[in-house]
Structures are given as structure tokens and as C-alpha cells.
VMD Tcl script that draws the C-alpha trace (Angstrom):
set ca {
  {97.35 75.37 120.60}
  {97.20 77.08 117.21}
  {95.44 80.44 116.97}
  {94.40 81.76 113.56}
  {93.05 84.94 115.14}
  {95.81 87.17 116.53}
  {93.56 88.56 119.29}
  {92.94 85.00 120.55}
  {96.66 84.33 120.38}
  {97.43 87.48 122.38}
  {94.89 86.50 125.05}
  {96.54 83.07 125.44}
  {100.03 84.42 126.20}
  {101.34 84.22 129.75}
  {102.67 87.49 131.23}
  {106.38 88.36 131.29}
  {107.47 85.54 128.98}
  {109.50 85.97 125.79}
  {108.23 84.96 122.36}
  {109.99 83.13 119.55}
  {109.50 84.26 115.97}
  {109.96 81.74 113.16}
  {110.60 82.22 109.45}
  {109.80 78.74 108.13}
  {111.39 77.97 104.78}
  {112.00 74.96 102.57}
  {115.60 74.49 103.73}
  {115.89 76.57 106.90}
  {114.00 77.95 109.88}
  {115.00 81.44 110.95}
  {114.64 81.98 114.70}
  {114.30 85.27 116.59}
  {113.64 85.92 120.28}
  {111.94 88.74 122.12}
  {112.66 90.07 125.57}
  {110.23 89.25 128.39}
  {108.65 92.72 128.11}
  {107.69 91.93 124.49}
  {109.30 95.05 123.12}
  {112.30 94.03 121.00}
  {112.91 91.13 118.61}
  {116.49 89.90 118.22}
  {117.73 87.55 115.48}
  {118.94 84.34 117.11}
  {119.92 81.57 114.71}
  {119.09 79.70 111.55}
  {118.22 76.03 111.82}
  {119.11 73.96 108.75}
  {116.08 71.75 108.25}
  {116.66 68.01 108.46}
  {113.77 66.00 109.87}
  {110.84 67.40 111.81}
  {111.92 65.58 114.98}
  {115.38 67.15 114.94}
  {114.08 70.59 113.94}
  {111.39 70.64 116.61}
  {113.83 69.35 119.24}
  {116.14 72.32 118.56}
  {113.21 74.76 118.68}
  {112.00 73.31 121.97}
  {115.54 73.54 123.39}
  {115.51 77.25 122.62}
  {112.03 77.67 124.08}
  {112.95 75.85 127.29}
  {116.26 77.65 127.75}
  {114.64 81.07 127.33}
  {111.37 80.26 129.16}
  {109.34 81.20 126.10}
  {105.61 81.84 126.40}
  {104.58 81.48 122.74}
  {105.59 81.06 119.12}
  {104.92 83.44 116.23}
  {105.13 81.75 112.86}
  {105.45 83.84 109.72}
  {102.63 83.05 107.28}
  {103.82 83.57 103.68}
  {100.64 84.86 102.06}
  {100.61 85.83 98.40}
  {100.69 89.55 97.65}
  {96.92 89.49 97.05}
  {96.39 88.03 100.54}
  {95.51 84.54 99.34}
  {97.19 81.43 100.68}
  {99.24 79.22 98.40}
  {101.31 76.04 98.83}
  {103.89 77.74 101.10}
  {101.11 78.72 103.53}
  {99.83 75.15 103.52}
  {103.34 73.90 104.32}
  {103.68 76.45 107.14}
  {100.30 75.49 108.60}
  {101.27 71.79 108.44}
  {104.49 72.60 110.32}
  {102.44 74.46 112.96}
  {100.08 71.47 113.33}
  {103.05 69.13 113.81}
  {104.64 71.55 116.28}
  {101.41 71.77 118.28}
  {101.64 68.00 118.83}
  {104.98 68.35 120.64}
  {104.42 71.54 122.64}
  {101.64 73.21 124.61}
  {102.95 76.70 123.76}
  {100.44 78.92 121.96}
  {101.22 79.27 118.25}
  {100.13 82.33 116.35}
  {100.58 83.42 112.75}
  {101.88 86.74 111.48}
  {101.65 87.90 107.86}
  {105.24 87.79 106.67}
  {104.81 89.41 103.25}
  {107.97 91.31 102.35}
  {109.81 90.41 105.58}
  {112.65 88.81 103.63}
  {112.82 91.87 101.36}
  {113.06 94.14 104.42}
  {115.72 91.91 105.97}
  {117.71 91.89 102.73}
  {117.50 95.67 102.50}
  {118.68 96.09 106.09}
  {121.63 93.77 105.49}
  {122.53 95.63 102.28}
  {122.40 98.95 104.12}
  {124.74 97.46 106.72}
  {127.12 96.65 103.83}
  {126.98 92.92 104.57}
  {128.76 90.67 102.06}
  {126.69 88.38 99.85}
  {127.95 85.27 101.67}
  {127.20 86.76 105.09}
  {123.72 87.89 103.92}
  {122.91 84.32 102.87}
  {123.94 83.14 106.33}
  {121.92 85.80 108.22}
  {118.84 86.44 106.08}
  {116.53 83.83 107.63}
  {116.91 84.79 111.28}
  {116.90 88.49 110.42}
  {113.61 87.90 108.54}
  {112.33 86.05 111.63}
  {113.10 89.14 113.71}
  {111.07 91.31 111.30}
  {108.16 88.88 111.63}
  {108.42 88.83 115.42}
  {108.84 92.60 115.68}
  {105.64 93.12 113.68}
  {103.78 90.86 116.10}
  {105.34 92.59 119.12}
  {104.33 96.00 117.78}
  {100.76 94.74 117.33}
  {100.72 93.34 120.88}
  {101.95 96.69 122.25}
  {99.28 98.53 120.26}
  {96.60 96.16 121.63}
  {97.77 96.77 125.21}
  {97.76 100.54 124.73}
  {94.39 100.59 122.99}
}
mol new
graphics top color blue
foreach p $ca { graphics top sphere $p radius 0.5 }
foreach p [lrange $ca 0 end-1] q [lrange $ca 1 end] { graphics top cylinder $p $q radius 0.2 }
display resetview
């Protein structure tokens, strides 16, 4: 089920289950995983997009292997908060994904996540070629970590 409201998404999550964060792009899908305590996001892999069936099969493999309780999909809003064509594409991907899994799907504003990931990789003195290879799943971990921090804040508040 897709949740536009993050509070609704949080309420739908089963306890003690990891989350997957996704940075959905035109050519790739960055994947990050959390721990079961929902405290730390770790970059996992980058899926080279082919066809939806193949892409979703790989995502579901990851979800099954790690006993995932939900998906967090980065929503690429414009800097003014409006939604453009990339948001529409991301929402369409979420709709298609919801047809092949019962896992709750939530959205997280991903503005500047790729910039933050790029900066972190530059600070780590990563080569240009290696940055290109890592950027998507590192960006996914920034997206997921933002959602995890919000979930922790909701639990504490």
C-alpha cells in the first residue's frame, strides 16, 4: 500500500523489521537498507534499470532476504516543493511496485540527497569513476536515513 502521508506510513510498519530506501532514477535504482532497530541506513547496491519486471524482482529478492517491513522511495520534488515529471515517474514506479508487493511504500523528500552523497564521496577522496559507481546507493542511504531519523523523532515525541 502506498502512503502519501508519512505518519500513516509509520503507523503501517511492522515492529523490528528493516526498511529499504530507494533512489529511483532514469537509468538506475540506488538501494539502501536499515537495521531492524531502524537506526542506521547502509548503502547496499545499485540496480541498473532494465524492465520493471526484472527491476522489481531484484528489489523483492532483497526485501525477502532481509525480511524487510517497508520501502521508502525518494520523491524528487523541485526546489520550490512542487512536483515535476520526475515525481510523476517515481509515483508511477511506486504504483507498479504496489501491484507486486504488500509492503508499505512511503515517500521521503529527496531534495539535495544526491548533492550530499556527492559531497560525502568527495570528502572521502573517492575517484570520479568510483563516485559514479557508488552515488546512487549512497544517495539512497541519505534518503533512508532521513526517514529513519523522522521515525525516531516520532517515537520519542
